[in-house]
N, C-alpha and C positions, 0 to 999 in steps of 0.2 A: 216626698219629704218625710222626715222622721217624726213620729208622734209617740206619746206614752199613754197607755190606757189600761183598761181591765174589762173582763167579761164576767167574772165571778166575785162575789163579796168574800174576801179572804182576809185572815190576819195579815198584818203588814209584813211579817217575816216569811210568809209563804212565797215560793218562787214566782208565782204568777199573780201576786196581789196587784202589781203594776208591772207592765212589760212594754218593751219598745217594738214598734212595727212601722212599716213603710206604707205610704199611701200617695195618691195623686195630689198635685198642687191644686188648691181650690181656686175658683175663678169668682171675682166679685160681681154681685148682682147690683141693682140700681143704687141703693144707698150704702153699699158695702165698701169698706177699706180692706185691702189685703196688707197685713202687717207682718214684717219680719221681727220676731220676738227677741228681746234682749234680756229681760228679767221678769220674773213672776214672783208673787207672794203665795205662800201656802196658808190656807185658812182652815179653821175647824170645819167649815162647810165641805171642804174637799174630802176630809177624812170621813165625815158623816155619810156623804153620798157614796163613797167607796164601800163602806161597811154595810149600808142599808139597802141599796137599790138592786142588788142581784143575789139576794139570799135564797129566794124560792125558785128563781129561774135565772139563767145567765142572760146577759145582753147578747143580742144576735150579732152585733158588731162591737168591737172594743169601744168603750166609752172613754172619751178624753176629758179629763177634769181640768181645772184651772180657771180662775176668775181674774184676779188682779194681774195686769200686764203692762209692760212698757215696751215700745218698739218703734220701728220706722215704717211709714207708709211706703209700699213699693208699687201699688196699683190701686185704682179707684173705679167704682161703678159709674154708670152713665149719668146718674142723678146727683152725685156727690158735689156739694158746694162748700162744705166747711173746711176741707183739708185737701192737700195736694201731695203728690209723690215727694218723698224726702222729708216730710214733716215728722217730728218726734211726738208721739202720743202716749197717753195713759188712759186706762179704762178698767172696768170690772166685768164687762161682757154681758152675756145672755146665756142662761143655763140650758136653753133649748138647742143651742148650737155647740159644735165641738169647741172645747176649751183651749186654754193657753199653754197646756203641757205639750207643745208642738213647736216645730221650727217656724211655722207660718200659721196665721189665723185670719179668718174673716170676721169682721165686726161691723155693726151698723154705726155709721158716723154720728148718729144722734145720741149715742151713749158713750161717746169718746170726747176727751178733752186734750188740749195741748199740754205736753209734759212740762212741769216746772223747769225753767232754764237753770236754776241754781242747784238742782239736785242731780246726783248720779242716777244711772238706771236703777240700781238696787235701792237707793233711798226713795226714789219715786214709786217703785213697784209696791212698797209697803202700804200705800195710802188710798188708792181709789175706792175699794169696797168699803173700808171702814169710814173713809171720809164721806162718801155718799150716804151711808147708813146713818151716821151721826147727824149730818146736815138735814136729811129728810125727817129724822125723828124730831129734832128741835124745831124746825121751821115749817115743815109740811104737816106732820102728825100733831104736834103740840100747838102749832100756830103762834109760836113766840115771834115777836117782832124784833128785828135787829135793833140793838140799842135799848131794848126794853127789859123787863124783868126785875126792876128795882124793888127791893123789899120782899122778893120771893126766893124760894130755895129750890135748887135742883139736886136730887139725889141720884148718883150714878152707881148702880150696883154692877160690880165688875170693872172698876175704874182703871185697873192696870192692864187690861186686855187691849186688843187693837181698836175696837170700837169705842170703848170707854176712854182711851187715851185721846182720841180725836174729839169725842164729845166734850171732854173737859177743856181742851184747847180752844175749840170753836166757841163754846159758851163763855170762856174767859175773855176772848177777844171781841166777840160780837154782841154780848148781852151784859146786863148788870146783875145777873143772878148770883146768889150765894151758892157755891158749888161744894157739895159734900160727896165724897167718893168712898167706896168700900175697898178694903184691902185687909189681909190677915197676916202678911209677912212683912218684916221691916223693909225689905228691898222693894216690895210692891207698894207699900205706903209711901216710901221716899219717891218712887216713880210718880205716883199720883200728885204729890206736892210739886214735883218738878213740872208736871203738865199744867198745873195751875189751880189745883183744888185748894179751897179755903180750909176744909176740915176733912180728916180721914177717920172713918169708923170701921169697926170690925164686923164683917158680915155674919160671923158665927153667933153673935148675940146682938143683932142689929138694932132692935127697939131700945134695949137697955143702953147700948153704947151711944146711940143718937141722943137720948135724953141726958146721959151723963155728960155729954159735950155740949149741952145747951140747945140742941136742935129738936124741937117738939114735933115738927111736921115738915113735909116737903110738898110744894105745890106741883112739882113735876118729878116723876120717878122713872128713870130708864133702867130696864132690866136686861142685862147682858150676860147673866150667869145661869140661873136655874129658876124658872118661873114658878113652879109648884113649891119648891123649897122655901121661897121668899114670899109667897102669896099672902099669907096671914100677916106678916110683918108689913108688907106694902099697904095692905088694906088699913092697918092701924095707923101707919105713918102718913098716908096721903091726906092732904088738906081737903076740907070741904070744897067741892067744885074743882078739885085737882085732877091731874091726869097721870095715868100709868102707861108707859110704853114698853113693849117687849119685842125681842127678836127671837126668843127661844121657845120653840114648840114643846109641848108636853103631852104625854099619854095619860097623865093624872087628871082627875076631875078637880076643877077649882070652883069655888062658890062665888060666882060673880055678884050674887045678891048682897054680898058684904059691902059693895060699893054703893048700894042704893041710897042709904041714909045720907051719905055725903054728896049725892049726885056727882060722884066721881066717874071718870071715863077710862076705859081700857082701849088702848090703840095697839094694833099690830104694825110693825114696820118690816118690810122686805124690799131691799133696794132693787130687786129684780122685777118687781111688779110692773113697772113701766115697760120694760122690754118683753116680759112674758105676755102681756095683753096688748102690746102695741098701742098704748094709750095715746090720746091726742096730745098729751103734754110730754111725750117721750123725750123730746129734745131738751127738757129741763135738765137732764143729766149732763148734757154737753155744757149748759150754762153753769151748773154747780161745779163741775170739774174745772172749768175755766176760772171760776171764782176762787176755788181752792188753790189752783196753781198761782194765781196772783197773790193770795195770802201767804203762800210759801215763799215766793220770790221777794216779797216785802219784809219777810222775817216775822210775820205775825204768828204763824204756826210752823211747826217743824216736823220732820219725818219721825215716825215711830219705829223705824228699823232698829232691831237689836242684834240679829244674827243673819249672816250671809253664808250660804253654801254655794260652791262653784261647780259648774258643769251641767250640761243637759244630758242626763242619763237616768235610767230606771233606779239605779242604786242611790243616786243623790236624792231623787224624789221620795224614795222609800224612807230615807233617813229623815227627811222633812216631815213626813207623815208620822213617824215614830215620835218625834219631838212634839208635834201638835197634839197627839193623842194623850200625852201626859196631863194636859189640861192646866198646866202651871206656867204657861208662857207669859212673859212680860213683853209688851210691844209686839213687833211682827218679825217673822222669819221669811227671808227672801232667797230665791235661787237665781243666781246670775248666770245666764247662758254664755 
């Protein structure tokens, strides 16, 4: 089968930054599904991993990237109970295994869900990673109860991005939180309002713009942009006994003692944790993806797909990485195989 990968961390315009190669068809183990891939989304995590993981030494074998995926099950392992051959599925995968930038992929059934029936392959591929991240942040990390949150405020920093877009939608449909989202351009502000934000503020002067729009504090703050850049503002804006959640790693030192007086909490969210550590609740991701599919099919939330590229080739994947690396994307970019 054909895959696309890399061995050296190179600028995307370099010839071998991503390249095609042939390999054997994988065989499913106990809980594995063998999926014929139809569409994938390209995430900032793909570009970061390409740029950072083979700087000092090359990978011994080509590393195949790709997380979000939609496809059809063509074979199952001996212990599979959730899916059968012919099922259409969606998932974000496991970074310890070869990714979805391939014709076929093995994935553990416990981190897979049934594809929404109402979406095309491309529309569905835009959602698993961001949907899982948003869901886990709100309900697992923050402990918000569905239908709860009345009288409290959620601040979504990076509201127009993939994760921010799903966080706003899920919070709008499943909680009573007041939702404030950050955006700096007219088109991204309009997108946040379309997703369901009550208020949009400018992240370039976050504290001042929050207060100017009558929002003194946030009980929950999600950070999907730049943790160190917004740290001081988040510490000032978080409510006493509030919670800050981030998905963005930083090499900068941040002063966590700023949260002490408010007894505020800092939470990390990585939707790969369950797969990475084979946690006992790993199958929760199957349940979350199933629930998200139901919400999509009922019209409660919608795809965040904004751009679709066609064709499974290194050139198409490079173009996707170029666009992702600009850091100005609204919604999601998908490649339809």
